[in-house]
C-alpha positions in Angstrom: 25.0 46.6 23.1 23.5 49.3 20.3 25.5 49.1 17.1 26.5 51.6 14.7 25.2 50.6 11.1 28.2 52.4 9.5 30.8 50.3 11.3 31.6 46.6 11.2 29.6 44.8 13.8 33.1 43.1 15.2 34.8 46.0 15.1 32.5 47.3 17.5 32.8 44.2 19.5 36.3 44.6 19.9 36.1 48.2 21.3 33.4 47.3 23.4 36.0 44.8 25.1 38.6 47.4 25.2 36.4 49.5 26.7 35.4 47.0 29.6 39.2 46.5 30.1 40.0 50.2 30.3 37.1 51.0 32.8 37.9 48.1 35.0 34.5 45.8 34.0 36.8 43.2 32.8 40.1 42.8 34.8 43.3 41.5 33.8 42.6 37.4 34.1 39.3 37.8 33.7 37.4 35.2 32.1 34.9 36.0 29.1 31.7 34.8 28.7 31.6 31.7 26.1 31.8 33.0 22.5 27.7 31.5 22.0 26.7 33.4 25.5 28.2 36.6 24.0 26.5 36.2 20.9 23.2 35.8 22.6 23.9 39.0 24.9 24.7 41.0 22.1 22.2 39.4 20.0 24.6 38.9 17.1 26.0 36.1 14.9 28.2 33.6 16.7 30.7 34.1 14.0 30.6 37.9 14.5 31.4 37.5 18.1 34.1 34.9 17.1 36.1 37.1 14.7 36.1 39.8 17.2 37.5 37.4 19.5 39.8 36.0 17.4 41.9 39.3 16.6 41.5 40.3 20.2 43.2 36.5 20.7 45.7 37.4 17.6 47.0 40.7 19.3 47.3 39.5 23.0 44.7 41.1 24.2 42.9 38.1 25.0 44.4 34.8 26.1 42.4 31.3 24.9 42.8 28.4 26.8 42.0 25.2 25.6 38.6 24.1 27.2 39.0 26.7 29.5 37.6 29.4 27.3 39.2 33.4 26.9 40.8 35.3 29.5 41.6 38.9 29.2 45.8 39.7 29.4 47.5 39.8 32.7 50.2 41.9 30.9 49.8 44.7 32.6 52.2 46.4 30.1 50.2 45.6 27.0 46.9 46.7 28.5 49.3 50.1 29.7 50.0 50.3 25.6 46.4 49.4 24.5 45.1 51.9 26.9 47.4 54.9 25.5 46.5 53.6 21.5 42.7 53.9 22.4 43.5 57.8 24.1 45.9 58.7 20.8 43.3 57.8 18.4 40.4 59.6 20.1 42.5 62.5 20.4 43.7 62.4 16.6 40.1 62.1 15.6 39.1 65.5 18.0 42.3 67.1 16.6 41.5 66.4 13.1 38.2 67.7 13.4 38.8 71.1 15.1 41.5 71.8 13.2 39.1 71.5 9.9 37.2 74.2 11.6 40.4 76.3 11.1 41.7 76.1 14.6 45.4 76.9 15.5 47.0 74.2 18.0 46.7 77.0 20.5 43.0 77.4 20.1 42.4 73.7 20.4 44.6 73.9 23.9 42.6 76.9 25.3 39.2 75.3 24.0 40.1 72.1 25.7 41.0 73.6 29.0 37.8 75.8 29.0 36.2 72.8 28.2 37.5 70.7 31.2 36.9 73.5 33.6 33.4 73.5 32.6 33.2 69.7 33.1 34.7 70.1 36.8 32.0 72.5 37.3 29.1 70.7 36.2 30.3 67.5 37.9 30.7 69.2 41.3 27.2 71.2 41.0 26.0 67.3 40.2 27.5 66.0 43.3 26.1 68.9 45.3 22.4 68.7 44.4 
């Protein structure tokens, strides 16, 4: 994992876990590697990993089972809410940046639709190659 110097590492680790959950790489109920193993894999301090995991546990995204380890929550509703929150956060960033370019809401929608169509064409072209 490559870290951005401008964002706290523990926060980036949390975002990585969220991403892994949303893409299905970490399934509900899946066991995470031990804290020390995660620290080795990510080449970060154990305390940094522990801070990220502690926050994930506090918010209910992960469940800690004493003596067994940390597991992804099996609460599908919580996972759905998390996904919605992550989507809205990303959209808010894009929206603010596009408004910063003096684009109206209608222009943003039109541009997004055009972008999606271009991506679909690119995807279709790469599949046919």
